[in-house]
Backbone and ligand atoms as CSV (ligand in chain L), in Angstrom:
chain,resi,resn,atom,element,x,y,z
A,1,MET,N,N,106.860,60.006,110.113
A,1,MET,CA,C,106.963,60.302,108.682
A,1,MET,C,C,106.531,61.747,108.406
A,2,LYS,N,N,105.389,62.093,109.010
A,2,LYS,CA,C,104.854,63.446,108.793
A,2,LYS,C,C,105.846,64.511,109.278
A,3,THR,N,N,106.405,64.282,110.477
A,3,THR,CA,C,107.355,65.250,111.058
A,3,THR,C,C,108.505,65.498,110.090
A,4,ARG,N,N,108.941,64.430,109.436
A,4,ARG,CA,C,110.063,64.561,108.510
A,4,ARG,C,C,109.770,65.573,107.419
A,5,TYR,N,N,108.547,65.467,106.875
A,5,TYR,CA,C,108.178,66.383,105.795
A,5,TYR,C,C,108.118,67.817,106.297
A,6,ILE,N,N,107.618,67.948,107.523
A,6,ILE,CA,C,107.533,69.302,108.095
A,6,ILE,C,C,108.936,69.869,108.298
A,7,LEU,N,N,109.830,69.025,108.798
A,7,LEU,CA,C,111.212,69.478,108.997
A,7,LEU,C,C,111.851,69.879,107.677
A,8,LEU,N,N,111.589,69.062,106.650
A,8,LEU,CA,C,112.168,69.330,105.338
A,8,LEU,C,C,111.647,70.669,104.805
A,9,ALA,N,N,110.333,70.867,104.954
A,9,ALA,CA,C,109.746,72.122,104.465
A,9,ALA,C,C,110.374,73.293,105.220
A,10,GLY,N,N,110.599,73.114,106.509
A,10,GLY,CA,C,111.205,74.167,107.310
A,10,GLY,C,C,112.610,74.482,106.825
A,11,ALA,N,N,113.370,73.445,106.514
A,11,ALA,CA,C,114.744,73.622,106.057
A,11,ALA,C,C,114.776,74.362,104.722
A,12,LEU,N,N,113.789,74.102,103.880
A,12,LEU,CA,C,113.744,74.767,102.581
A,12,LEU,C,C,113.337,76.230,102.710
A,13,LEU,N,N,112.512,76.483,103.706
A,13,LEU,CA,C,112.022,77.860,103.896
A,13,LEU,C,C,113.054,78.750,104.567
A,14,LEU,N,N,113.875,78.157,105.424
A,14,LEU,CA,C,114.800,78.939,106.233
A,14,LEU,C,C,115.636,79.967,105.460
A,15,PRO,N,N,116.306,79.544,104.359
A,15,PRO,CA,C,117.145,80.514,103.670
A,15,PRO,C,C,116.363,81.744,103.226
A,16,ALA,N,N,115.098,81.546,102.846
A,16,ALA,CA,C,114.290,82.675,102.385
A,16,ALA,C,C,113.937,83.612,103.534
A,17,LEU,N,N,113.867,83.058,104.742
A,17,LEU,CA,C,113.467,83.873,105.877
A,17,LEU,C,C,114.652,84.622,106.508
A,18,SER,N,N,115.846,84.038,106.416
A,18,SER,CA,C,117.021,84.716,106.973
A,18,SER,C,C,117.526,85.718,105.942
A,19,HIS,N,N,118.794,86.104,106.044
A,19,HIS,CA,C,119.327,87.066,105.093
A,19,HIS,C,C,119.494,86.505,103.693
A,20,GLY,N,N,119.058,85.250,103.499
A,20,GLY,CA,C,119.037,84.669,102.175
A,20,GLY,C,C,120.407,84.565,101.545
A,21,GLY,N,N,120.554,85.230,100.392
A,21,GLY,CA,C,121.774,85.118,99.598
A,21,GLY,C,C,123.045,85.342,100.378
A,22,GLY,N,N,123.043,86.357,101.231
A,22,GLY,CA,C,124.239,86.656,102.002
A,22,GLY,C,C,124.688,85.471,102.826
A,23,GLU,N,N,123.735,84.871,103.551
A,23,GLU,CA,C,124.058,83.727,104.415
A,23,GLU,C,C,124.509,82.527,103.594
A,24,GLU,N,N,123.829,82.303,102.490
A,24,GLU,CA,C,124.179,81.162,101.640
A,24,GLU,C,C,125.604,81.302,101.121
A,25,LEU,N,N,125.971,82.510,100.717
A,25,LEU,CA,C,127.314,82.728,100.197
A,25,LEU,C,C,128.345,82.580,101.303
A,26,LEU,N,N,128.045,83.059,102.504
A,26,LEU,CA,C,128.986,82.922,103.616
A,26,LEU,C,C,129.274,81.440,103.857
A,27,ALA,N,N,128.226,80.611,103.791
A,27,ALA,CA,C,128.418,79.178,103.981
A,27,ALA,C,C,129.294,78.614,102.868
A,28,ARG,N,N,129.096,79.106,101.666
A,28,ARG,CA,C,129.875,78.634,100.527
A,28,ARG,C,C,131.355,79.048,100.675
A,29,TYR,N,N,131.578,80.294,101.094
A,29,TYR,CA,C,132.967,80.774,101.267
A,29,TYR,C,C,133.656,79.971,102.364
A,30,SER,N,N,132.911,79.677,103.442
A,30,SER,CA,C,133.485,78.889,104.538
A,30,SER,C,C,133.866,77.504,104.040
A,31,ALA,N,N,132.985,76.908,103.241
A,31,ALA,CA,C,133.261,75.582,102.704
A,31,ALA,C,C,134.516,75.601,101.835
A,32,ALA,N,N,134.814,76.766,101.254
A,32,ALA,CA,C,135.995,76.903,100.403
A,32,ALA,C,C,137.244,77.216,101.233
A,33,GLY,N,N,137.095,77.254,102.557
A,33,GLY,CA,C,138.268,77.423,103.421
A,33,GLY,C,C,138.436,78.817,103.997
A,34,ALA,N,N,137.550,79.767,103.647
A,34,ALA,CA,C,137.668,81.128,104.183
A,34,ALA,C,C,137.001,81.221,105.552
A,35,GLY,N,N,137.213,82.354,106.216
A,35,GLY,CA,C,136.580,82.588,107.513
A,35,GLY,C,C,137.546,82.341,108.648
A,36,PRO,N,N,137.197,82.714,109.899
A,36,PRO,CA,C,135.968,83.423,110.245
A,36,PRO,C,C,135.947,84.838,109.644
A,37,PHE,N,N,134.725,85.356,109.493
A,37,PHE,CA,C,134.570,86.661,108.851
A,37,PHE,C,C,134.458,87.774,109.883
A,38,ASP,N,N,134.955,88.929,109.495
A,38,ASP,CA,C,135.090,90.015,110.449
A,38,ASP,C,C,134.523,91.310,109.870
A,39,ALA,N,N,133.522,91.879,110.553
A,39,ALA,CA,C,132.842,93.085,110.056
A,39,ALA,C,C,133.791,94.272,109.972
A,40,GLU,N,N,134.717,94.401,110.930
A,40,GLU,CA,C,135.633,95.544,110.929
A,40,GLU,C,C,136.589,95.464,109.727
A,41,ARG,N,N,137.039,94.245,109.436
A,41,ARG,CA,C,137.900,94.084,108.255
A,41,ARG,C,C,137.102,94.400,106.997
A,42,GLY,N,N,135.811,94.025,107.000
A,42,GLY,CA,C,134.942,94.331,105.864
A,42,GLY,C,C,134.779,95.835,105.692
A,43,ARG,N,N,134.635,96.529,106.805
A,43,ARG,CA,C,134.482,97.991,106.753
A,43,ARG,C,C,135.745,98.639,106.160
A,44,GLN,N,N,136.904,98.144,106.609
A,44,GLN,CA,C,138.158,98.712,106.088
A,44,GLN,C,C,138.307,98.440,104.599
A,45,ALA,N,N,137.894,97.232,104.175
A,45,ALA,CA,C,137.978,96.897,102.749
A,45,ALA,C,C,137.051,97.818,101.941
A,46,TRP,N,N,135.879,98.103,102.499
A,46,TRP,CA,C,134.886,98.955,101.851
A,46,TRP,C,C,135.475,100.343,101.559
A,47,LEU,N,N,136.318,100.822,102.484
A,47,LEU,CA,C,136.853,102.181,102.380
A,47,LEU,C,C,138.235,102.236,101.717
A,48,ALA,N,N,138.875,101.057,101.588
A,48,ALA,CA,C,140.256,101.037,101.085
A,48,ALA,C,C,140.353,101.602,99.670
A,49,GLU,N,N,141.271,102.558,99.484
A,49,GLU,CA,C,141.444,103.161,98.166
A,49,GLU,C,C,142.604,102.510,97.442
A,50,VAL,N,N,142.365,102.201,96.172
A,50,VAL,CA,C,143.413,101.622,95.337
A,50,VAL,C,C,143.562,102.524,94.125
A,51,THR,N,N,144.818,102.851,93.768
A,51,THR,CA,C,145.043,103.697,92.601
A,51,THR,C,C,144.973,102.836,91.350
A,52,SER,N,N,144.097,103.215,90.443
A,52,SER,CA,C,143.896,102.422,89.230
A,52,SER,C,C,145.034,102.668,88.239
A,53,GLY,N,N,145.062,101.890,87.184
A,53,GLY,CA,C,146.043,102.075,86.127
A,53,GLY,C,C,145.939,103.454,85.500
A,54,LYS,N,N,144.781,104.057,85.642
A,54,LYS,CA,C,144.583,105.390,85.053
A,54,LYS,C,C,144.963,106.507,86.032
A,55,GLY,N,N,145.360,106.132,87.233
A,55,GLY,CA,C,145.863,107.124,88.175
A,55,GLY,C,C,144.834,107.676,89.147
A,56,ASP,N,N,143.565,107.263,89.033
A,56,ASP,CA,C,142.564,107.768,89.977
A,56,ASP,C,C,142.400,106.795,91.151
A,57,ALA,N,N,142.041,107.333,92.321
A,57,ALA,CA,C,141.851,106.492,93.516
A,57,ALA,C,C,140.431,105.942,93.499
A,58,ARG,N,N,140.310,104.617,93.688
A,58,ARG,CA,C,138.984,103.986,93.648
A,58,ARG,C,C,138.747,103.180,94.907
A,59,SER,N,N,137.501,103.204,95.371
A,59,SER,CA,C,137.107,102.345,96.501
A,59,SER,C,C,135.647,101.950,96.287
A,60,CYS,N,N,135.174,100.979,97.062
A,60,CYS,CA,C,133.764,100.597,96.975
A,60,CYS,C,C,132.904,101.830,97.306
A,61,SER,N,N,133.414,102.652,98.222
A,61,SER,CA,C,132.640,103.822,98.626
A,61,SER,C,C,132.612,104.907,97.558
A,62,SER,N,N,133.454,104.786,96.511
A,62,SER,CA,C,133.402,105.788,95.431
A,62,SER,C,C,132.005,105.855,94.830
A,63,CYS,N,N,131.328,104.720,94.736
A,63,CYS,CA,C,129.972,104.693,94.178
A,63,CYS,C,C,128.916,104.456,95.251
A,64,HIS,N,N,129.241,103.598,96.231
A,64,HIS,CA,C,128.229,103.217,97.218
A,64,HIS,C,C,128.208,104.152,98.424
A,65,GLY,N,N,129.196,105.028,98.539
A,65,GLY,CA,C,129.265,105.932,99.685
A,65,GLY,C,C,129.954,105.286,100.870
A,66,SER,N,N,130.489,106.113,101.778
A,66,SER,CA,C,131.223,105.562,102.920
A,66,SER,C,C,130.257,105.070,103.994
A,67,ASP,N,N,128.989,105.485,103.942
A,67,ASP,CA,C,127.980,104.964,104.863
A,67,ASP,C,C,126.972,104.143,104.071
A,68,PRO,N,N,127.072,102.792,104.119
A,68,PRO,CA,C,126.195,101.939,103.298
A,68,PRO,C,C,124.724,102.034,103.678
A,69,LYS,N,N,124.410,102.753,104.767
A,69,LYS,CA,C,122.990,102.930,105.101
A,69,LYS,C,C,122.390,104.108,104.333
A,70,GLN,N,N,123.253,104.844,103.662
A,70,GLN,CA,C,122.786,105.969,102.838
A,70,GLN,C,C,122.873,105.574,101.357
A,71,ALA,N,N,122.118,106.270,100.535
A,71,ALA,CA,C,122.196,106.019,99.098
A,71,ALA,C,C,123.567,106.441,98.583
A,72,GLY,N,N,124.008,105.777,97.532
A,72,GLY,CA,C,125.265,106.157,96.898
A,72,GLY,C,C,125.000,106.845,95.568
A,73,ARG,N,N,126.081,107.136,94.868
A,73,ARG,CA,C,125.943,107.754,93.550
A,73,ARG,C,C,127.054,107.233,92.647
A,74,HIS,N,N,126.659,106.720,91.490
A,74,HIS,CA,C,127.646,106.159,90.573
A,74,HIS,C,C,128.653,107.229,90.163
A,75,LEU,N,N,129.932,106.871,90.333
A,75,LEU,CA,C,131.047,107.774,90.067
A,75,LEU,C,C,130.976,108.392,88.674
A,76,ARG,N,N,130.617,107.572,87.701
A,76,ARG,CA,C,130.681,108.065,86.320
A,76,ARG,C,C,129.327,108.484,85.779
A,77,THR,N,N,128.278,107.645,85.984
A,77,THR,CA,C,126.979,107.993,85.410
A,77,THR,C,C,126.205,108.977,86.293
A,78,ARG,N,N,126.660,109.158,87.547
A,78,ARG,CA,C,126.005,110.044,88.532
A,78,ARG,C,C,124.614,109.533,88.943
A,79,LYS,N,N,124.263,108.322,88.527
A,79,LYS,CA,C,122.961,107.764,88.909
A,79,LYS,C,C,122.949,107.376,90.368
A,80,ALA,N,N,121.832,107.570,91.041
A,80,ALA,CA,C,121.709,107.190,92.451
A,80,ALA,C,C,121.747,105.673,92.574
A,81,ILE,N,N,122.371,105.187,93.629
A,81,ILE,CA,C,122.410,103.753,93.939
A,81,ILE,C,C,121.795,103.578,95.320
A,82,LYS,N,N,120.822,102.676,95.426
A,82,LYS,CA,C,120.143,102.473,96.713
A,82,LYS,C,C,121.136,102.030,97.793
A,83,PRO,N,N,120.821,102.323,99.068
A,83,PRO,CA,C,121.714,101.915,100.155
A,83,PRO,C,C,122.039,100.422,100.086
A,84,MET,N,N,123.225,100.055,100.511
A,84,MET,CA,C,123.667,98.656,100.434
A,84,MET,C,C,123.325,97.858,101.687
A,85,ALA,N,N,122.977,98.533,102.775
A,85,ALA,CA,C,122.674,97.812,104.019
A,85,ALA,C,C,121.272,97.212,103.971
A,86,PRO,N,N,121.141,95.873,104.114
A,86,PRO,CA,C,119.821,95.226,104.094
A,86,PRO,C,C,118.890,95.747,105.201
A,87,SER,N,N,119.442,96.312,106.267
A,87,SER,CA,C,118.585,96.838,107.338
A,87,SER,C,C,117.780,98.040,106.845
A,88,VAL,N,N,118.301,98.727,105.827
A,88,VAL,CA,C,117.627,99.898,105.275
A,88,VAL,C,C,116.908,99.537,103.977
A,89,GLU,N,N,117.517,98.633,103.214
A,89,GLU,CA,C,117.031,98.261,101.881
A,89,GLU,C,C,116.927,96.730,101.846
A,90,PRO,N,N,115.755,96.176,102.290
A,90,PRO,CA,C,115.641,94.733,102.506
A,90,PRO,C,C,115.940,93.872,101.281
A,91,ALA,N,N,115.788,94.418,100.078
A,91,ALA,CA,C,116.049,93.595,98.890
A,91,ALA,C,C,117.548,93.368,98.678
A,92,ARG,N,N,118.379,94.133,99.388
A,92,ARG,CA,C,119.824,94.019,99.237
A,92,ARG,C,C,120.346,92.667,99.705
A,93,LEU,N,N,121.381,92.188,99.006
A,93,LEU,CA,C,122.100,90.967,99.395
A,93,LEU,C,C,121.152,89.800,99.601
A,94,SER,N,N,120.143,89.689,98.734
A,94,SER,CA,C,119.178,88.591,98.867
A,94,SER,C,C,119.350,87.538,97.779
A,95,ASP,N,N,120.087,87.861,96.720
A,95,ASP,CA,C,120.199,86.939,95.598
A,95,ASP,C,C,121.676,86.618,95.344
A,96,PRO,N,N,122.095,85.354,95.669
A,96,PRO,CA,C,123.510,84.994,95.530
A,96,PRO,C,C,124.062,85.270,94.128
A,97,LYS,N,N,123.269,85.023,93.100
A,97,LYS,CA,C,123.756,85.243,91.733
A,97,LYS,C,C,124.067,86.706,91.487
A,98,LYS,N,N,123.153,87.562,91.960
A,98,LYS,CA,C,123.340,89.000,91.766
A,98,LYS,C,C,124.574,89.470,92.543
A,99,ILE,N,N,124.701,88.980,93.779
A,99,ILE,CA,C,125.835,89.383,94.612
A,99,ILE,C,C,127.155,89.003,93.950
A,100,GLU,N,N,127.234,87.755,93.501
A,100,GLU,CA,C,128.495,87.298,92.888
A,100,GLU,C,C,128.781,88.028,91.581
A,101,LYS,N,N,127.752,88.313,90.823
A,101,LYS,CA,C,127.947,89.032,89.559
A,101,LYS,C,C,128.565,90.401,89.811
A,102,TRP,N,N,128.018,91.105,90.824
A,102,TRP,CA,C,128.512,92.461,91.084
A,102,TRP,C,C,129.844,92.470,91.819
A,103,PHE,N,N,130.058,91.463,92.674
A,103,PHE,CA,C,131.374,91.346,93.311
A,103,PHE,C,C,132.444,91.244,92.220
A,104,LEU,N,N,132.184,90.374,91.257
A,104,LEU,CA,C,133.163,90.146,90.192
A,104,LEU,C,C,133.451,91.444,89.446
A,105,ARG,N,N,132.379,92.067,89.013
A,105,ARG,CA,C,132.518,93.267,88.212
A,105,ARG,C,C,133.126,94.429,89.000
A,106,ASN,N,N,132.617,94.626,90.210
A,106,ASN,CA,C,133.061,95.783,90.992
A,106,ASN,C,C,134.457,95.609,91.567
A,107,CYS,N,N,134.814,94.400,91.981
A,107,CYS,CA,C,136.168,94.172,92.504
A,107,CYS,C,C,137.172,94.434,91.395
A,108,LYS,N,N,136.877,93.925,90.193
A,108,LYS,CA,C,137.801,94.127,89.073
A,108,LYS,C,C,137.954,95.602,88.748
A,109,TRP,N,N,136.844,96.316,88.715
A,109,TRP,CA,C,136.907,97.726,88.333
A,109,TRP,C,C,137.586,98.545,89.430
A,110,THR,N,N,137.239,98.252,90.684
A,110,THR,CA,C,137.709,99.077,91.799
A,110,THR,C,C,139.153,98.752,92.177
A,111,TRP,N,N,139.439,97.469,92.297
A,111,TRP,CA,C,140.754,97.055,92.810
A,111,TRP,C,C,141.654,96.441,91.737
A,112,GLY,N,N,141.139,96.315,90.520
A,112,GLY,CA,C,141.939,95.759,89.438
A,112,GLY,C,C,142.175,94.265,89.567
A,113,ARG,N,N,141.354,93.591,90.390
A,113,ARG,CA,C,141.496,92.127,90.582
A,113,ARG,C,C,140.198,91.598,91.162
A,114,THR,N,N,140.072,90.267,91.208
A,114,THR,CA,C,138.885,89.697,91.852
A,114,THR,C,C,139.065,89.773,93.370
A,115,CYS,N,N,137.986,89.735,94.109
A,115,CYS,CA,C,138.049,89.699,95.572
A,115,CYS,C,C,138.127,88.239,96.025
A,116,SER,N,N,138.858,88.003,97.105
A,116,SER,CA,C,138.959,86.642,97.636
A,116,SER,C,C,137.664,86.295,98.387
A,117,ALA,N,N,137.466,84.999,98.648
A,117,ALA,CA,C,136.309,84.552,99.431
A,117,ALA,C,C,136.334,85.207,100.809
A,118,GLN,N,N,137.534,85.364,101.375
A,118,GLN,CA,C,137.674,86.007,102.694
A,118,GLN,C,C,137.192,87.463,102.623
A,119,GLU,N,N,137.646,88.208,101.628
A,119,GLU,CA,C,137.241,89.615,101.491
A,119,GLU,C,C,135.736,89.745,101.274
A,120,LYS,N,N,135.176,88.899,100.424
A,120,LYS,CA,C,133.738,88.970,100.144
A,120,LYS,C,C,132.948,88.635,101.417
A,121,GLY,N,N,133.415,87.623,102.156
A,121,GLY,CA,C,132.738,87.249,103.397
A,121,GLY,C,C,132.800,88.373,104.439
A,122,ASP,N,N,133.958,89.021,104.534
A,122,ASP,CA,C,134.111,90.138,105.480
A,122,ASP,C,C,133.163,91.281,105.100
A,123,ILE,N,N,133.090,91.589,103.804
A,123,ILE,CA,C,132.240,92.697,103.347
A,123,ILE,C,C,130.757,92.379,103.587
A,124,LEU,N,N,130.344,91.145,103.274
A,124,LEU,CA,C,128.933,90.769,103.512
A,124,LEU,C,C,128.608,90.827,105.001
A,125,THR,N,N,129.549,90.388,105.828
A,125,THR,CA,C,129.329,90.405,107.278
A,125,THR,C,C,129.184,91.844,107.766
A,126,TYR,N,N,130.017,92.722,107.231
A,126,TYR,CA,C,129.931,94.150,107.581
A,126,TYR,C,C,128.571,94.721,107.178
A,127,LEU,N,N,128.171,94.509,105.920
A,127,LEU,CA,C,126.914,95.102,105.417
A,127,LEU,C,C,125.696,94.518,106.131
A,128,ASN,N,N,125.705,93.203,106.373
A,128,ASN,CA,C,124.567,92.558,107.034
A,128,ASN,C,C,124.424,93.006,108.481
A,129,GLY,N,N,125.533,93.460,109.092
A,129,GLY,CA,C,125.502,93.820,110.501
A,129,GLY,C,C,125.121,95.265,110.757
A,130,LEU,N,N,124.938,96.046,109.704
A,130,LEU,CA,C,124.674,97.489,109.896
A,130,LEU,C,C,123.236,97.766,110.316
L,1,HEC,C1,C,131.732,102.397,89.566
L,1,HEC,C2,C,130.704,102.286,90.612
L,1,HEC,C3,C,130.797,101.153,91.617
L,1,HEC,C4,C,131.858,100.829,92.428
L,1,HEC,C5,C,133.210,101.528,92.546
L,1,HEC,C6,C,131.433,99.673,93.204
L,1,HEC,N1,N,130.141,99.333,92.893
L,1,HEC,FE1,FE,129.068,97.810,93.707
L,1,HEC,N2,N,127.496,98.232,92.446
L,1,HEC,C7,C,127.464,99.273,91.540
L,1,HEC,C8,C,126.231,99.212,90.787
L,1,HEC,C9,C,125.814,100.180,89.658
L,1,HEC,C10,C,125.525,98.099,91.279
L,1,HEC,C11,C,124.168,97.546,90.789
L,1,HEC,C12,C,123.044,98.475,90.992
L,1,HEC,C13,C,122.333,98.254,92.279
L,1,HEC,O1,O,122.315,97.104,92.785
L,1,HEC,O2,O,121.800,99.235,92.802
L,1,HEC,C14,C,126.345,97.508,92.333
L,1,HEC,C15,C,125.978,96.405,93.077
L,1,HEC,C16,C,126.778,95.790,94.034
L,1,HEC,C17,C,126.413,94.600,94.773
L,1,HEC,C18,C,125.114,93.803,94.643
L,1,HEC,C19,C,124.138,94.277,95.710
L,1,HEC,C20,C,122.926,93.410,95.868
L,1,HEC,O3,O,121.835,93.946,96.040
L,1,HEC,O4,O,123.025,92.191,95.834
L,1,HEC,C21,C,127.465,94.316,95.599
L,1,HEC,C22,C,127.563,93.149,96.584
L,1,HEC,C23,C,128.478,95.323,95.386
L,1,HEC,N3,N,128.020,96.208,94.439
L,1,HEC,C24,C,129.669,95.375,96.048
L,1,HEC,C25,C,130.702,96.264,95.743
L,1,HEC,C26,C,132.033,96.187,96.337
L,1,HEC,C27,C,132.485,95.153,97.367
L,1,HEC,C28,C,132.761,97.210,95.783
L,1,HEC,C29,C,134.232,97.522,96.004
L,1,HEC,C30,C,135.189,96.437,95.737
L,1,HEC,C31,C,131.878,97.924,94.863
L,1,HEC,N4,N,130.641,97.311,94.858
L,1,HEC,C32,C,132.260,99.014,94.099
L,1,HEC,C33,C,128.449,100.214,91.341
L,1,HEC,C34,C,129.715,100.218,91.933
């Protein structure tokens, strides 16, 4: 009986000890039929430029930079954005709600559409592996 409780406590703690939000979302995307995820595809998506309706070329790297281990700079406000790689900035990709909120907003702004579960999984795999 006691072992069971210990196992349960361990299972509850695990997500907090691993990459947290990133891992949880990957499991969710997989459950939705996406995957396997590929870091190289994620890297290409990160750099892919799409011409907006206004005629300017946009990519994730427009604000976050082409090297996610370095700080980025917001295209319009010029405000600094902390590095996106959790290896450099441990608070990154730790909260599933925050990740999904920004995926929604940034995919729409950058690519003019939402990102698929496959694309989001590839990008998280890329960033988590840096
Ligand atoms: C116009 C500027 C801009 C562009 C372009 C942009 N982002 Fe962001 N992104 C931000 C800002 C601002 C934040 C929130 C501030 C922060 O977390 O430092 C953010 C946060 C995020 C987060 C949440 C990070 C976390 O800590 O959980 C993710 C994930 C993300 N962006 C992914 C993307 C992806 C993928 C693209 C390309 C499809 C993209 N962003 C394009 C500005 C941008």
